[in-house]
N, C-alpha and C positions, 0 to 999 in steps of 0.2 A: 435606237439607228445599231448598226454595224461597221464599225472598223474595216475598212477592204485593208487590210496588211497586207497585201500583194503590191499597195499603193504608197503606205507610210505607217509609222513604226506606233505599235499600242501606248496608253500612256507610262510614262517613266517610271520606273520604280519606285520612288521617293513619293508617290502620289497616295494619298492613304483613304481609305474607307473603314471608318469604326474604329480608328488609331492604329490600323493593318496597312501598313505598307505591302505591297506587289499587289495587293488584291485587286485595285483598280486594272491594273495592268493584265492580269490573270483572268479576269471579267473579259476584260476587250479580246485577249486570246481564246477564250472558251467561246465569245459569241460568234468570233473569226472562223472557228475550226465549224461551229455546227451550221455555217453559213458558206460552206466552202470556199473562205477568200482568206484564209490563214498563212498564204506565203511562206515565207522562209522562215518563221516561227515555228515554237515548238509547243506541241500539247498533248502531253501524256508523256514526253520525253525528259524536260526541261527540270534539273534539281531543283533549283528555286522553289518551280510550281510543288514538284513534289515534296520540298521540305513544308514549303506553307501547308499544302495539304494535309498532312504528319500531325501537326502541331493543330490543326483544325478538327483531325479525327476522319476524314472524307476521302474516299478514291475520288481519282478524274472523274469518272461514267455520273456518282453520284452527282459532283458539284457541275457538271454540266447541264444533267436534267434541271437542277436549284433553275442555275442561269437559263434555260431555256425558257423554263417556266416564270420566271419574275421579268416583270416589267422593264425596272429598273435596279439602278446599285443599292440602292434603300433597301430594296424589297429583298436581294440577296443577301446583303446582311442579315435582316428579317428573320430571315430564312435559317440561316446559320446558328443563330442566338436563339432561334426555337427549337433547332435541332440539338445545340451541343453547346450552353454560355462556358462550361468550361473549355472545351475547345476555343472558342471565341479569347478566351483568354488567354490560352496558352499560343495562340499567334500571335496576340496584343505582345507577347515575351519577346517571341520569334521576332515579330518586325522590329522589338525596339533593339535588336543584340544584330538585325541583319545588318548595316553598315559596318561594325566591326568587325565581323566576320568573313564577309564577304567583299570587303572593298574594292579589292583591284576587279574582281570577276563585275560588279556593278558598274565601275569603270570602263571596262570592255564594252559593256552590255550600250551604256550610255555613248558610247563612241560610234560601236555598229548602230545605233539609231541614230546619231545625228542629236544630242543632245548638249555634246559639248559644244561651245563657243571657241570664237576666235581663231587660232593659230593651228588650234586640233582638228578643224575639220579637212585638212590636207590630210588626215589618215584617214576621216571615213572612207573613203571609197576604195582603197584596197582592204580595209578592215570588212568592211559589206561586201566585198566582192568573196575573200576567202573565208568569212563566216557563211554566207549564204551557199556556197561549195560543199560545205562543212555539211550545213543542217540537213541540204537536200541527200549529201550521202547518208546520211544518220536517219534519217524517215526512209529511205529505201532499204535499209540494211534492218531497221527497227522501228517499222511503222507503229503510230497509236492507233489505241481499238475503241481509243476513250468517247467518240464520239460516232460510232457505226451504230445507224439505224436513228439518230436521234438528229432533229434538224431543227431551225427556229421555225416556228408558222409562217406561213407566206416566203420563205427562204429558198430558193431551190439553188444547187449545185453549179456554180459557172466555171 
């Protein structure tokens, strides 16, 4: 199933797959990009996506192919492990350090995605508006080519 990121956020940054934080979120964004449902999220421009993929030793386009061809999350992890066990180990180390190294950025992502409870929610709407505006501008100036020509089977761009 493809999450429609025009209607809701991807999984939270702290969800993990194979002890790698951010990987489930990146899979959601990749599937959404492949299906033309990315909305105001980045795929190909996100600094945290790039950091994780660099640790894995893989480019966005190759990762998109793996996600496209994998029926589920476990299959993505298995393909990454088969491709580069040392890359998966490096990604786990990157993941372990992520909250310490990028805490403020992760807080802003949680705020933007609506994952923060209580009184933080009142900041969510202006944050989403401003980040959406900024994201759309960046995507116009620096479009991603990471999924050009790639589509999920049975999915049409909407």
